[in-house]
C-alpha positions in Angstrom: -4.9 -69.3 16.7 -7.7 -67.3 15.3 -11.2 -67.9 16.7 -13.3 -70.2 14.4 -16.2 -67.6 14.5 -13.8 -65.0 13.0 -12.6 -67.5 10.3 -16.2 -68.4 9.4 -17.2 -64.8 9.1 -14.3 -63.9 6.8 -14.9 -66.9 4.6 -18.7 -66.2 4.3 -18.1 -62.6 2.9 -16.3 -61.3 -0.1 -16.1 -57.5 0.1 -13.8 -55.5 2.4 -13.2 -51.9 2.9 -9.5 -51.0 3.2 -8.3 -47.7 4.6 -4.9 -46.0 4.0 -3.3 -42.8 5.1 -0.6 -40.8 3.4 0.4 -37.2 3.9 -2.1 -36.9 6.7 -5.0 -37.6 4.2 -7.1 -40.7 4.9 -8.6 -42.8 2.1 -10.7 -46.0 1.8 -11.7 -48.3 -1.0 -13.8 -51.4 -1.4 -12.3 -54.6 -2.8 -13.3 -58.2 -3.4 -11.2 -60.5 -1.2 -10.6 -64.1 -0.2 -9.4 -65.2 3.2 -6.7 -67.8 3.7 -7.0 -69.0 7.3 -3.7 -71.0 7.3 -1.7 -67.8 6.8 -4.4 -65.5 8.4 -4.2 -63.2 5.4 -6.7 -61.4 3.2 -6.0 -61.5 -0.6 -7.4 -58.8 -2.9 -6.6 -57.1 -6.2 -6.2 -53.5 -7.1 -4.1 -51.6 -9.6 -0.9 -49.8 -8.7 -2.2 -46.6 -10.1 -5.3 -46.4 -7.8 -4.9 -44.0 -4.9 -4.9 -46.8 -2.3 -2.5 -48.8 -4.4 0.0 -45.9 -4.5 -0.5 -45.3 -0.8 0.3 -49.0 0.1 3.8 -48.3 -1.2 4.2 -45.3 1.0 2.7 -46.6 4.2 1.9 -50.4 4.3 0.0 -50.2 7.6 -3.8 -50.4 6.8 -7.1 -50.8 8.6 -10.3 -52.1 7.3 -13.7 -53.7 7.8 -15.9 -56.5 6.6 -19.6 -56.1 7.6 -22.9 -57.8 7.4 -25.6 -55.3 6.5 -28.8 -55.9 8.4 -31.5 -53.6 9.9 -32.0 -56.1 12.8 -29.8 -54.9 15.7 -29.6 -58.4 17.2 -28.1 -59.8 14.0 -25.4 -57.2 13.5 -21.9 -58.7 12.9 -18.8 -57.2 11.5 -15.0 -57.2 11.6 -12.6 -54.3 12.0 -8.9 -55.2 11.3 -5.4 -53.8 11.1 -2.6 -55.3 9.1 0.4 -54.9 6.9 -0.2 -54.9 3.1 2.3 -56.2 0.6 2.5 -57.9 -2.8 2.9 -61.6 -2.4 6.1 -63.2 -3.9 7.3 -66.7 -4.9 5.3 -69.7 -3.7 3.0 -67.5 -1.7 2.0 -65.6 -4.9 1.0 -68.9 -6.6 -1.0 -69.9 -3.6 -2.9 -66.6 -3.2 -3.4 -66.3 -7.0 -5.0 -69.8 -7.1 -7.2 -69.0 -4.1 -8.3 -65.7 -5.6 -9.1 -67.1 -9.0 -11.0 -70.0 -7.5 -13.2 -67.6 -5.6 -13.5 -65.0 -8.5 -13.0 -66.9 -11.8 -13.9 -63.8 -13.8 -10.6 -62.3 -12.6 -8.9 -64.7 -15.1 -10.1 -62.5 -17.9 -8.3 -59.4 -16.7 -4.9 -58.3 -15.5 -4.8 -58.6 -11.8 -2.4 -57.1 -9.3 -2.7 -59.1 -6.1 -2.0 -57.8 -2.6 -2.2 -59.4 0.8 -3.0 -58.1 4.2 -1.1 -59.9 7.0 -3.6 -59.4 9.8 -2.2 -58.1 13.1 -5.4 -57.2 14.9 -9.0 -58.3 14.5 -12.1 -57.1 16.4 -15.3 -58.9 15.6 -18.6 -57.6 16.9 -21.4 -60.3 17.0 -24.6 -59.1 18.5 -26.0 -62.7 18.2 -23.7 -63.5 21.2 -25.1 -60.6 23.2 -25.4 -56.8 22.5 -22.0 -55.4 21.7 -20.2 -58.7 22.2 -16.6 -58.5 20.9 -14.1 -61.2 19.9 -10.5 -59.8 19.8 -7.5 -61.4 18.2 -4.0 -59.9 18.3 -0.8 -61.1 16.6 1.9 -60.6 19.2 5.4 -60.8 17.6 5.7 -64.4 16.4 2.9 -65.9 18.5 -0.8 -65.8 17.7 -2.9 -64.9 20.7 -6.7 -65.2 20.9 -8.6 -63.0 23.4 -12.3 -62.7 24.0 -13.9 -60.0 26.0 
């Protein structure tokens, strides 16, 4: 199970940076997202013809971040993650579409191409817990494991 502090942080924010790599060329992009804790996935939209959209189809292993910008070192918080990106299908598509449109109703006015990141690794830094304090979660095969260090 994912640590509640990680869940709360993901839910509080709405912009992620997602990084891809294809042909030994790294790339990153910012996207609006919604987090679904039951599935431990991030839902976002991007067109197939964007560079990162094309690269998802070549290499679906991605990394990314969600950060809180603050000049106060003692309040710095952020998440680094790894996961597998894909396009949701069937019942999952309906669920993620509903969640995304609830969070971003303006998306109803445009054509959206939804993607999900199935999270496999999360590292959260939270300086409010102590300088450099990290919370780490890893998905190990079929079992969720929570580690703190």
